[in-house]
C-alpha positions in Angstrom: -0.1 0.0 0.1 1.6 3.4 -0.9 2.5 5.6 2.0 2.0 8.7 -0.2 -0.3 9.6 -2.5 0.2 10.6 -6.3 -0.3 14.2 -5.4 2.4 14.0 -2.7 4.9 12.3 -4.5 4.8 14.4 -7.5 5.1 17.4 -5.2 8.2 16.1 -3.6 9.6 15.0 -6.9 9.1 18.3 -8.3 10.9 20.0 -5.0 13.9 18.1 -5.2 14.2 17.5 -9.0 13.8 13.7 -9.0 13.3 12.9 -12.9 11.7 9.4 -12.1 10.8 6.6 -9.5 13.8 4.3 -10.5 16.2 2.8 -8.3 19.2 4.6 -10.1 17.4 7.9 -10.0 18.9 10.7 -8.0 17.7 14.1 -7.1 19.0 17.2 -8.5 19.6 19.0 -5.1 20.6 17.5 -1.6 18.5 19.6 0.6 14.7 21.4 0.6 13.2 23.8 2.9 11.3 22.3 5.8 8.4 24.9 4.9 7.9 23.7 1.3 8.3 20.2 2.2 5.6 20.6 4.9 3.2 22.3 2.6 3.9 19.5 0.1 3.2 16.8 2.3 1.2 18.2 4.6 3.2 17.7 7.5 3.3 19.1 11.3 6.4 20.6 12.5 8.9 18.4 12.8 10.0 17.3 16.5 12.5 19.3 18.2 12.6 21.9 15.4 13.0 24.8 18.2 16.0 23.3 19.6 17.7 22.9 16.0 20.4 25.3 14.4 22.8 25.3 11.8 25.3 23.7 14.6 22.5 21.2 16.2 21.2 18.8 13.8 18.5 15.9 14.1 18.9 12.6 12.4 17.9 8.9 12.6 14.8 7.2 12.5 12.9 9.9 13.9 13.1 11.6 10.3 11.1 9.2 8.2 9.1 8.6 11.0 8.0 12.3 10.8 7.9 12.2 6.9 5.7 9.3 6.9 3.2 10.5 9.7 3.4 7.7 11.4 2.2 5.7 8.6 4.0 2.1 9.1 6.7 3.4 11.2 5.0 4.5 14.3 5.2 8.3 15.5 8.2 10.5 15.4 8.2 10.7 19.2 8.6 7.0 19.5 11.9 5.3 20.0 15.2 7.3 20.8 16.2 10.3 19.3 19.8 11.2 17.9 21.2 14.7 17.6 24.4 15.3 15.5 27.0 18.4 15.4 29.2 19.6 13.1 32.4 20.0 15.4 33.3 19.5 19.2 32.6 22.9 20.0 29.2 22.6 18.8 29.1 19.1 21.0 29.8 21.2 24.0 27.4 23.9 23.3 24.7 21.4 22.1 25.0 19.5 25.5 24.5 22.5 27.7 21.5 24.0 25.8 19.7 20.8 25.8 20.6 20.2 29.5 19.1 24.0 29.9 16.2 22.7 27.9 14.5 20.4 30.1 16.4 17.2 29.3 18.0 15.1 32.0 21.6 13.6 32.2 21.7 10.3 32.0 25.3 9.3 31.1 28.4 9.8 28.8 28.4 6.7 26.5 32.3 5.9 26.0 34.3 2.5 25.0 36.6 3.4 28.0 35.8 4.2 31.6 35.2 8.2 32.0 34.7 10.4 34.8 31.1 12.1 34.1 32.3 15.4 35.9 36.0 16.2 34.3 36.1 13.7 31.4 39.3 11.9 32.7 40.0 8.2 33.5 37.8 6.6 36.2 37.2 3.1 37.9 33.8 1.6 37.7 32.3 0.8 41.1 28.8 0.1 40.2 25.7 0.7 38.6 21.7 0.5 38.2 19.9 -2.3 36.8 18.8 -1.5 33.0 16.1 0.8 33.2 15.6 0.7 29.4 15.6 -2.6 27.5 17.7 -1.8 24.5 20.4 0.0 26.8 23.2 -0.9 29.1 22.9 -0.1 32.8 23.9 3.3 34.0 27.3 3.0 35.6 28.8 4.9 38.6 32.5 5.6 38.4 35.0 7.1 41.2 37.5 9.7 39.6 40.9 10.8 41.9 39.7 14.3 41.3 36.2 14.2 41.0 34.9 11.6 43.5 31.7 9.5 42.8 29.4 10.1 40.1 27.0 8.5 38.2 24.1 5.8 38.1 21.4 6.8 40.6 22.8 10.6 41.0 22.9 11.1 37.4 19.9 13.0 36.9 21.4 15.8 39.5 23.9 16.9 36.5 23.3 20.4 35.7 24.7 22.5 32.6 27.1 24.4 34.6 28.8 21.1 36.1 29.0 19.6 32.6 32.5 19.0 31.7 33.8 21.1 28.4 35.4 18.3 26.5 38.2 18.8 23.8 38.7 16.5 20.6 41.7 15.0 22.2 39.7 13.8 25.5 36.9 12.4 23.0 39.5 10.2 21.2 41.3 9.3 24.5 38.0 8.1 26.1 36.5 6.7 22.8 33.4 8.9 23.4 30.4 7.6 21.4 27.5 9.8 22.3 26.1 12.0 25.4 22.9 10.3 26.7 19.8 12.0 27.9 16.1 11.6 28.7 13.8 14.1 26.9 11.0 16.0 28.8 8.5 13.4 27.2 10.7 10.5 28.4 12.4 9.4 24.8 15.9 8.6 25.1 18.1 11.0 23.3 21.8 10.7 21.8 24.3 13.9 21.3 26.7 12.0 18.8 30.4 12.2 19.4 31.3 9.6 17.1 29.9 11.1 13.9 31.2 14.6 13.9 31.5 16.4 10.9 30.6 19.9 9.3 28.7 18.3 6.2 25.2 17.2 7.2 24.8 15.0 3.9 28.3 13.4 4.7 27.1 12.3 8.4 23.6 11.1 7.3 25.0 9.0 4.4 27.3 6.9 6.6 24.4 5.7 8.3 23.5 1.9 7.1 20.3 2.0 5.1 19.4 4.9 2.7 16.0 5.3 4.1 17.6 7.0 7.4 19.6 9.2 5.2 18.4 12.1 6.1 19.3 15.0 8.5 17.4 18.1 9.6 18.6 21.5 10.9 16.4 24.4 11.9 15.8 25.5 8.3 16.3 22.4 5.7 15.8 18.9 5.6 19.5 17.3 3.8 19.3 14.0 2.4 21.4 11.2 0.3 21.3 10.3 -3.0 18.7 7.5 -2.8 16.9 8.4 0.7 14.0 9.9 -1.3 13.6 7.6 -4.1 13.4 4.7 -1.6 11.2 6.3 1.1 8.6 7.1 -1.6 9.0 3.5 -3.4 9.1 1.6 0.0 12.4 -0.2 -0.8 15.3 -0.9 1.6 18.6 -0.2 0.1 22.0 -1.3 2.2 24.4 1.6 1.6 26.9 0.8 4.4 28.1 -2.3 6.0 28.3 -0.7 9.5 27.9 -3.8 11.5 27.1 -7.2 10.4 24.4 -8.2 13.1 23.1 -4.9 13.4 22.6 -4.5 9.7 21.0 -7.9 9.6 18.8 -7.4 12.7 17.7 -4.2 11.2 16.7 -5.1 7.6 14.5 -7.6 9.0 13.1 -5.1 11.5 12.4 -2.6 8.3 10.9 -5.4 6.5 8.6 -7.0 8.9 7.5 -4.0 11.3 8.0 -1.1 8.8 6.9 -2.8 5.7 10.2 -2.0 3.5 11.0 -4.5 0.8 15.0 -4.8 0.7 16.4 -4.8 -2.8 17.8 -8.2 -3.6 21.2 -6.5 -3.5 20.6 -5.4 0.0 19.3 -8.8 1.3 22.3 -10.9 -0.7 25.0 -8.2 1.1 23.4 -8.3 4.5 22.8 -12.1 4.4 25.9 -13.0 3.1 28.0 -10.8 5.7 26.0 -12.1 8.6 27.2 -15.7 7.7 30.8 -14.7 7.5 32.9 -15.6 10.6 
């Protein structure tokens, strides 16, 4: 069943200069104004638009959910929310902006143990039982300079206490993201792993084409095949990012959301899944 009417499909194609709905078709532009798109698709305001700027962007599955208006993917407020930034300074500013806007601190997700108050190395001293099914527990750390913090008292973090991190610290600690809880309860990640001044380059590093969208306060940026596949209900693997996650997500998008994988996508994902 089509997710967009013929009128909506035609309006989007005209906006982005998409000549035809074929697997190899690419649009003439890589961004479109939010308000022009809202008129074409009769969309509500995108989620979190009031927080966005040219230095704080929204990406991930929240955007196709918004574009589809809950038609087969749930509403844009469901699931986790992913923010992105162009540089490290924007990461620090964005973190403080979100905390000052009613978001609650949960943890810094990093590959190496990290003091939540200064960003330095820390000792793991415990943690809470997982309170969100798809996330690890909130851990508590001990820092020789800052003492104990995390776990149950993580929600006490305020914007003025948040450490201002530099690029060296992000690399040294293997920082992946700042994790927060939105006022409505959604889990929020501010990415420290995918930091790039080009929003199209950021979103096209994701695995499947239908999530190759990035939103700032004015424009929706997108990859070469994002609209073609969203409009035709197809699933295209662009980047093999993780063989287990790619396999699980392909089947989730097919079974739960109704996207039909291209044959080449299915073969690449399933072959990679079987490799040692």
